[in-house]
C-alpha positions in Angstrom: -20.2 -171.5 149.5 -19.8 -170.2 145.9 -21.4 -171.9 143.0 -20.7 -171.7 139.3 -24.3 -171.2 138.1 -27.9 -171.3 139.2 -30.1 -174.3 139.0 -32.1 -174.6 135.7 -35.2 -172.4 135.7 -37.5 -170.8 133.1 -35.9 -167.8 131.5 -37.9 -164.6 132.1 -40.8 -165.9 134.1 -42.0 -162.3 134.1 -41.6 -160.9 130.6 -42.9 -157.5 129.7 -44.0 -156.5 126.2 -41.7 -153.6 125.8 -38.3 -154.0 124.0 -36.1 -153.9 127.1 -37.0 -157.2 128.7 -37.1 -158.9 125.2 -33.6 -157.7 124.6 -32.5 -159.0 127.9 -34.1 -162.3 127.2 -32.2 -162.7 123.9 -29.0 -161.7 125.7 -29.7 -164.4 128.3 -30.2 -166.9 125.5 -26.8 -166.0 124.0 -25.1 -166.4 127.4 -26.8 -169.8 127.9 -25.5 -170.9 124.5 -21.9 -170.3 125.7 -21.7 -172.0 129.1 -17.9 -172.2 128.9 -17.6 -168.5 129.9 -18.9 -169.4 133.4 -15.8 -171.5 134.0 -13.7 -168.4 133.4 -15.8 -166.2 135.7 -15.8 -169.0 138.4 -12.0 -169.2 138.3 -11.6 -165.5 138.9 -14.1 -165.4 141.7 -12.7 -168.4 143.6 -9.0 -167.7 143.0 -7.3 -168.4 146.3 -10.6 -169.1 148.1 -12.4 -172.2 149.3 -15.7 -173.0 147.6 -17.0 -175.7 149.9 -17.6 -173.6 153.1 -19.3 -170.5 154.2 -22.7 -169.0 153.3 -24.1 -169.0 149.7 -23.0 -166.0 147.9 -23.7 -164.8 144.3 -23.0 -167.4 141.7 -20.4 -166.8 138.9 -23.4 -166.6 136.5 -25.1 -163.9 138.6 -21.9 -161.9 139.0 -21.2 -161.9 135.2 -24.8 -160.9 134.4 -24.7 -158.1 137.0 -21.5 -156.7 135.5 -23.2 -156.8 132.0 -26.3 -155.0 133.3 -24.1 -152.3 135.0 -22.2 -151.5 131.8 -25.3 -151.9 129.6 -27.3 -149.3 131.5 -24.2 -147.2 132.6 -25.2 -147.7 136.3 -23.3 -146.8 139.5 -23.1 -149.6 142.1 -25.8 -147.7 144.1 -28.1 -147.7 141.0 -27.4 -151.3 140.3 -28.3 -152.3 143.9 -31.5 -150.4 143.6 -32.6 -151.7 140.2 -31.8 -155.3 141.2 -34.2 -154.9 144.1 -36.8 -153.1 142.1 -36.9 -154.4 138.5 -38.5 -157.7 137.8 -36.8 -157.9 134.4 -33.4 -157.2 135.8 -33.9 -159.8 138.5 -35.1 -162.4 136.0 -32.0 -161.7 133.8 -29.6 -162.1 136.7 -31.6 -165.1 138.1 -32.0 -163.8 141.7 -34.2 -165.8 144.0 -36.7 -164.1 146.3 -34.9 -162.6 149.3 -31.6 -162.2 147.5 -30.6 -158.5 147.5 -26.9 -158.0 147.3 -25.4 -154.8 148.6 -23.4 -152.3 146.5 -20.2 -153.4 148.2 -20.8 -157.1 147.4 -21.6 -156.2 143.8 -18.5 -154.1 143.5 -16.1 -156.6 145.0 -17.5 -159.5 142.8 -17.6 -157.5 139.6 -14.1 -156.2 140.0 -12.9 -159.7 140.5 -13.6 -160.5 136.8 -10.2 -160.0 135.1 -9.3 -158.5 131.8 -8.4 -161.9 130.5 -11.8 -163.3 131.3 -13.6 -160.4 129.5 -11.4 -160.9 126.4 -12.2 -164.6 126.4 -15.9 -163.9 126.8 -15.6 -161.5 123.8 -14.0 -164.2 121.7 -16.9 -166.6 122.6 -19.4 -163.9 121.5 -17.6 -163.2 118.2 -17.5 -167.0 117.5 -21.2 -167.3 118.3 -22.0 -164.4 115.9 -20.0 -166.3 113.2 -21.8 -169.6 113.9 -25.2 -167.9 113.7 -24.2 -166.1 110.4 -24.7 -162.7 112.1 -21.1 -161.6 111.5 -18.7 -163.3 109.2 -15.9 -160.7 109.4 -15.5 -160.5 105.6 -15.9 -156.7 105.6 -14.4 -154.6 108.4 -13.9 -151.0 109.3 -11.1 -149.6 111.6 -10.8 -146.5 113.7 -9.3 -145.2 116.9 -10.5 -143.2 119.8 -9.4 -142.1 123.3 -10.9 -143.3 126.6 -10.1 -140.8 129.3 -8.9 -141.7 132.8 -10.8 -140.5 135.8 -8.6 -137.5 136.6 -9.0 -133.7 136.7 -7.3 -131.5 134.1 -3.7 -131.7 135.2 -2.0 -128.3 135.7 1.3 -127.8 137.6 -0.5 -126.0 140.4 -3.2 -128.6 141.0 -0.6 -131.4 140.9 1.6 -129.7 143.5 -1.6 -129.3 145.6 -2.5 -133.0 145.2 1.0 -134.0 146.3 1.1 -131.8 149.4 -2.4 -132.7 150.6 -2.0 -136.5 149.9 1.4 -136.8 151.6 0.3 -134.7 154.5 -2.8 -136.8 155.1 -0.7 -139.9 155.1 1.8 -138.4 157.5 -1.1 -137.8 159.9 -2.3 -141.4 159.4 1.1 -142.6 160.5 0.8 -140.8 163.8 -2.3 -142.9 164.6 -0.1 -145.9 165.4 0.7 -146.9 168.9 3.3 -146.1 169.9 3.5 -143.0 167.7 6.4 -142.8 165.2 8.9 -140.1 166.1 9.1 -138.3 162.7 8.2 -134.5 162.6 6.2 -132.6 160.1 4.2 -129.4 159.7 0.9 -129.0 157.9 1.2 -126.6 155.0 -2.1 -127.5 153.3 -3.8 -124.2 154.1 -1.1 -121.9 152.7 -0.6 -124.1 149.7 -4.3 -124.1 148.9 -4.3 -120.2 149.1 -1.4 -120.1 146.6 -3.4 -122.5 144.3 -6.4 -120.2 144.3 -4.1 -117.2 143.6 -2.6 -118.9 140.6 -6.0 -119.9 139.3 -7.6 -116.5 139.7 -4.9 -114.0 138.9 -4.0 -112.6 135.4 -0.6 -111.1 136.3 2.3 -113.2 135.5 4.5 -111.8 138.3 1.9 -112.6 140.9 1.4 -116.1 139.5 5.1 -116.8 139.3 5.5 -115.7 143.0 2.7 -118.0 144.0 4.3 -120.9 142.1 7.6 -120.3 143.9 5.9 -120.5 147.2 4.1 -123.7 146.2 7.4 -125.2 145.1 9.0 -124.2 148.4 6.3 -125.8 150.6 6.2 -128.9 148.3 9.9 -129.4 148.8 9.4 -129.1 152.6 6.7 -131.8 152.5 9.1 -134.1 150.6 11.7 -133.4 153.3 9.2 -134.4 156.0 8.1 -137.6 154.2 11.6 -139.0 153.5 12.6 -139.7 157.1 9.0 -140.8 157.8 9.3 -143.5 155.1 12.4 -144.9 156.7 10.9 -144.9 160.1 7.6 -146.5 159.0 9.4 -149.3 157.0 11.2 -150.3 160.2 8.3 -149.7 162.6 7.7 -152.2 165.3 4.4 -151.6 167.2 2.5 -153.4 169.9 0.1 -154.9 167.4 1.4 -157.1 164.5 -1.3 -155.7 162.2 0.1 -152.2 162.8 3.5 -153.3 161.5 2.0 -154.4 158.2 -0.1 -151.2 157.9 3.0 -149.1 158.6 5.0 -150.7 155.9 2.0 -150.4 153.4 1.8 -146.7 154.3 5.6 -146.3 153.9 5.3 -147.8 150.4 2.5 -145.4 149.4 4.4 -142.4 150.8 7.6 -143.4 149.0 5.7 -143.5 145.7 4.0 -140.2 146.4 7.3 -138.5 147.2 8.8 -139.8 144.0 5.9 -138.4 142.0 5.9 -135.0 143.9 9.6 -134.6 143.1 8.9 -135.1 139.4 6.1 -132.6 139.6 8.4 -130.1 141.3 11.0 -130.7 138.6 8.6 -130.3 135.7 7.1 -127.1 137.3 10.4 -125.5 137.7 11.3 -126.3 134.2 8.1 -125.2 132.6 7.1 -122.2 134.8 10.3 -120.8 136.2 12.7 -121.6 133.4 10.2 -121.6 130.5 11.4 -124.9 129.2 9.4 -127.5 127.1 8.9 -130.8 129.0 8.4 -133.9 126.8 5.1 -135.6 127.3 6.9 -138.9 128.3 8.5 -137.0 131.3 5.3 -135.4 132.6 3.3 -136.5 135.6 -0.5 -136.0 135.0 -1.9 -137.6 138.1 -1.0 -138.9 141.6 -3.8 -141.5 141.4 -4.1 -142.8 137.8 -0.4 -142.8 137.1 -0.8 -145.0 134.1 -2.5 -142.1 132.2 -1.0 -141.1 128.9 -1.1 -137.7 127.2 -2.9 -138.1 123.9 -2.9 -135.5 121.1 -4.8 -136.3 117.9 -4.1 -133.8 115.1 -5.3 -130.3 116.1 -7.8 -131.5 118.6 -7.6 -130.8 122.3 -5.2 -132.7 124.5 -6.8 -135.8 126.2 -5.6 -137.7 129.2 -6.2 -141.5 129.1 -5.4 -144.2 126.6 -5.9 -144.7 122.9 -7.9 -147.7 121.8 -8.2 -149.2 118.3 -11.5 -150.7 117.3 -12.5 -153.1 114.5 -16.1 -153.2 113.5 -18.1 -155.4 111.2 -21.2 -155.1 109.0 -23.5 -156.1 111.8 -22.2 -153.2 114.0 -20.5 -155.7 116.2 -17.1 -154.7 117.6 -15.0 -157.6 116.4 -11.7 -156.5 118.1 -10.2 -153.9 120.5 -6.6 -153.0 121.0 -5.8 -150.9 124.1 -2.5 -149.1 123.8 0.0 -147.4 126.1 1.6 -144.2 124.8 0.3 -142.4 121.7 1.2 -144.6 118.7 0.2 -143.4 115.2 -2.8 -145.0 113.6 -0.7 -146.1 110.7 1.6 -148.1 113.0 -1.3 -150.4 114.1 -3.0 -151.1 110.8 -1.0 -154.3 110.0 -1.4 -155.6 113.6 -5.2 -155.0 113.5 -5.4 -157.0 110.3 -3.4 -159.9 111.6 -5.5 -160.0 114.8 -8.5 -161.0 112.6 -6.9 -164.4 112.2 -7.5 -165.1 115.9 -11.3 -164.8 115.2 -11.8 -166.1 111.7 -8.6 -167.9 110.7 -8.2 -165.5 107.7 -8.0 -161.9 106.8 -11.1 -160.0 105.6 -12.0 -159.5 102.0 -12.6 -155.8 102.3 -11.3 -153.2 104.8 -12.1 -149.6 105.3 -10.1 -147.4 107.6 -9.7 -143.9 108.8 -7.3 -141.6 107.0 -4.8 -141.8 109.8 -4.1 -145.5 108.8 -3.3 -144.6 105.2 0.2 -145.3 103.8 1.7 -147.1 100.8 3.2 -149.7 103.2 -0.1 -150.5 104.8 -1.9 -150.7 101.4 0.8 -153.0 100.1 0.6 -155.3 103.1 -3.2 -155.6 102.8 -3.0 -156.5 99.0 -0.2 -159.0 99.7 -2.5 -160.8 102.2 -5.4 -161.2 99.7 -7.4 -158.2 101.0 -9.2 -157.3 97.7 -10.2 -153.8 98.6 -8.3 -151.7 101.2 -9.8 -148.3 101.4 -8.7 -145.3 103.5 -11.0 -142.3 104.0 -8.1 -140.0 103.0 -6.0 -140.9 99.9 -2.7 -139.4 101.2 -1.0 -140.0 97.8 -2.7 -143.3 97.1 -4.9 -143.7 94.0 -8.5 -145.0 94.1 -7.8 -147.8 91.7 -4.8 -149.0 93.9 -7.2 -149.2 96.9 -10.4 -150.6 95.3 -11.4 -152.2 92.0 -13.7 -149.3 91.0 -14.7 -145.8 92.1 -18.1 -147.2 93.0 -16.5 -149.7 95.5 -14.3 -147.0 96.9 -17.3 -144.7 97.6 -19.3 -147.6 99.1 -16.4 -148.6 101.5 -15.7 -145.0 102.4 -19.3 -144.6 103.4 -19.2 -147.9 105.2 -16.3 -146.8 107.3 -18.3 -143.8 108.7 -20.6 -146.3 110.5 -17.9 -147.0 113.1 -18.1 -143.4 114.1 -21.7 -144.1 115.1 -20.6 -147.3 117.0 -18.0 -145.2 118.9 -20.5 -142.5 119.7 -22.9 -145.1 121.1 -20.2 -146.7 123.2 -19.2 -143.3 124.6 -22.7 -141.8 125.2 -24.7 -144.9 126.2 -22.1 -147.1 127.8 -19.8 -144.6 129.5 -16.7 -145.4 127.4 -15.8 -141.7 127.1 -14.3 -141.9 130.6 -13.1 -144.9 132.6 -14.4 -144.8 136.2 -12.4 -147.8 137.4 -9.0 -147.3 139.0 -5.6 -148.5 137.9 -4.3 -149.8 134.6 -5.8 -153.2 135.1 -9.1 -151.6 136.0 -9.0 -149.5 132.9 -8.7 -152.6 130.6 -11.4 -154.4 132.6 -13.7 -151.4 132.1 -13.1 -151.1 128.4 -13.6 -154.8 127.7 -16.7 -155.2 129.9 -18.2 -152.2 128.0 -17.5 -153.9 124.6 -18.9 -157.3 125.8 -22.1 -155.6 127.0 -22.5 -153.6 123.8 -21.9 -156.6 121.6 -24.5 -158.7 123.5 -27.1 -156.0 122.9 -26.2 -155.8 119.2 -26.6 -159.5 118.7 -29.8 -159.5 120.8 -31.3 -156.9 118.5 -30.2 -158.7 115.4 -31.8 -161.9 116.6 -35.0 -160.0 117.4 -35.0 -158.4 114.0 -34.6 -161.8 112.2 -37.1 -163.6 114.4 
């Protein structure tokens, strides 16, 4: 039986004198002040399930607090399981009873059930709470963008060919485990392909490398040839056990997707390595696993693989808004949208904005001024005059310095919260990961503000 929240009890029965438990106590008070968020978490956790039968599991409140703790301390599920059993302040924050020690698998399945929409709604409640408490009014904001990497290795043509061959071959072996065995035939080329991979990675001679690539392409094409009839057979497989039929079709779908990706990798490798052509980023495959990953190039910096996010920060160091993008849009293309999104939080646009130089354009400055933004400053002028952006040189310098503060916020999110690299799988998992990080970060910011003003 799943419940929405725990029975009322004294918050932090065991409260240490160090800052950590006190911050957790303030975070708990903020969550208690917004009980509506439990309805959202409860809806995700009970979707398609009965709540009036079965053993008592974690409540929606406990799941949400466990997720916040995980992101707050950048813990693995193994670490989270350990600290929830060992730390009195963690257990008090999550409201675990004596004898309640959830396993890492239970923690993972519950935390992953919280959808992106739920995290975004929780974020809205937190921003509204900060506004009601006069901790962040959104009158002065700063904008910047950064990249959150996907959990993939650096994608080279050789490693992608190797990934495709080994994954498809493994799944072809899995298909042979059904009873009766499917009739498709294949050969295992993983050993020879791995040798060619090492040769490409360790040789300096172009002729040797090109010969190894040609061999890899040959064997990758053979593997595609083995998998295509296997896909057809597995889709129509009829075994002695009904469950095997569903497993076979699921395996066929995975094989079909992998074959399609491997063919694209073969094509891009032939064009880039053999024919010396340039392949557009939009046509490249960078991973067999995190297929949603974008290729992001910002200026003259190194190429990154993940997604660009746009952040709006306030005077309190709170992250007021986050926009997660597909592709690699220019910063200047999102300035107007980021301003408009402030109406969702405050019903108005801010009085002052300060943005990175990539957002600068006459069009964006004109849009801000038309919508009663008194001072709209960009860190690089790009043909704009100071007096057009701000009412004085002093205001321009102050807002330019103010904008630099969001760099510290981004650094904290990446170093202390793990936002430099997403460890959750899939596009939906990526968005859940980013928003759960921002919610945890904002809760700690508000907790520290309340402690500072207490």
